[in-house]
N, C-alpha and C positions, 0 to 999 in steps of 0.2 A: 787773607789765608784762612779757611776752617781748621781748627787743630781738632783733629780726628781722636785725641785722646782725651777733648771736654767732657764733661761729665751728662751722661744723657738723661733726658726727663727721663720721670717714671713710666708715661705713656708711651715713649719711643723704645724705650727699653723693653716695657712687656711685648712690644710689639717684634723686637729683634730677639727676644729669647722668654717666647709665651710660656714658658713650663716654669720660669723663676730659678733655672740651675743654675746661676750665675756665671755660665761660661765666657770664656774672653769673646768680643765681638771684634772681628777682624777690623781694620783701619777703615779699609773701604766701604764697609757698611757704615762704621761708625760717622764716615763723612759724609754719604747720603743720609743718614739719619736726622740730620742738620735741616733737611726738609721732606718732614714725614710724610705731605701728601706728595711727593716724588719718590719717596723710598717703598712704598707699595706696589705702583706698577714697575720699576725698575725691578722689583725682587720677583714680578710674575716673570717678566722677560726672563731674568736669569734664570728661574726656575727652569722655566722651558730649555733655554740654550743647554743646561747643566742636569738635566733629568727627563725630560720629554723627547729631542731630539729624534728624529727621523734617523740621523747621520749614526754610524757605529761612535764608541769611546776613543775608537783611535783617530777617526777621520775628524770628530770634535775637537780632540785636543789638538791634534795640527793644524786645525783649522785656526784655533785660539793664540797656538803660538806663534804661528806665522804673523797674525792680523798684529799683535802686539809686538812682536819686533819689529814691523814694517812701521808701526804706529808709534814706535820710542816709548814703549808704555812700561818702564822697568818693572814695575810692582806685581801687574799682573800678567807679563809677561815670566817671572820668575816663581810665581805661585802656579803658573801653569806647566814649566819648565819641570819643576818637581813633583808633578805629577806625570809626568811623561812615561815615564817606567812601567808604572802600573798599567799605564793602557794601551802596552805594545809599542812605544816608541824609543829607538835606541840610541845611546848620546848621541852617536855618529848622525842620525837621522834629527836629532835638534840641535845641532849644528850646523846641517843643510838647513833645516827651517830657520837658522837664526842668521843666516849670511845674503848679503843682496841678490845672489844668484844662484837661488834654489834647484840644483839637478840634481839627478841620476834616479828620479824616481820612476814607477812603473806607470804604463799608460791612465790608469782610473786614478794614481794618485798624482800624478803630473799635472792631469786636467783639474784636481782639486788644489793643489799650490796655484795653477795659472789663474783659475777663480779667484783667489785670496788678493791675488797681484793685482788683476784686474780691478778689484772692488776696490783696493787701495788707491790705485793709480787714478782711476776715472771715476769712480763711485759707479759703477755699473759691469756689469761681464758681458764682452767682448762677441759677437756672432761666431768666432773661430771658437771660443773660447767653451760658449754654450754648445758649440755643436759636439766639441771634444768631450763633452760632461755626458751630453743625453745617453749614450750607451751602458752607462754606468749606475745613472743616477737618478730617480723618478723626480718628478718636478717638486713632489712636498721635500725632497731629501735639498734639490737645490734650493728650496726657500728655507730652508731651516739652516742651510751654508750660507744664505745672504743674511740671515736674520743672528745667527752666530758672531759673523765678520763685522758687521753694523754694528752689535751689541758692544762688543769687546772693543772696537775702534772707540767708541764713545768712550767706556770704561779707560782707555788709556789716556783719553785726552783728557777726562777728568780728573782722573787719578794723578797725573801729571800736573795739571792746573791746580790743584789743593795742596800740591804737595807730600801724597801718599805714598 
């Protein structure tokens, strides 16, 4: 098991803290830093999901909370639940996203939640769910939904495997 508290080599610390601020590096990033060649492309994907997505902040956060809940990713789930209120998600909605049968959503959000459930269950969005998404989401937004769900499913799996 990789210990995320291990001291980081200087080259890796420079990559993770380019200004040399000495800021705390979160455990997940410290874990990924054990493979610097993996860290850079993984960070590019994370940057897109968290900063460049075509989904609204609320939709992105709903996606990340739901997929990490379904994937059993306690660490990334807790990180995103902590941000939920800042992104317009109520405590009741976090509870619904964090239950096996997430119900009570508007048509648009119900389609989003179903898409995440489809991705988790079958690694694809069903034709029925795709039809439900298209009145509300562009192809770019659906692709961002897929990338966010897949990226955070990977984050849940790897953080669980490394004991983060």
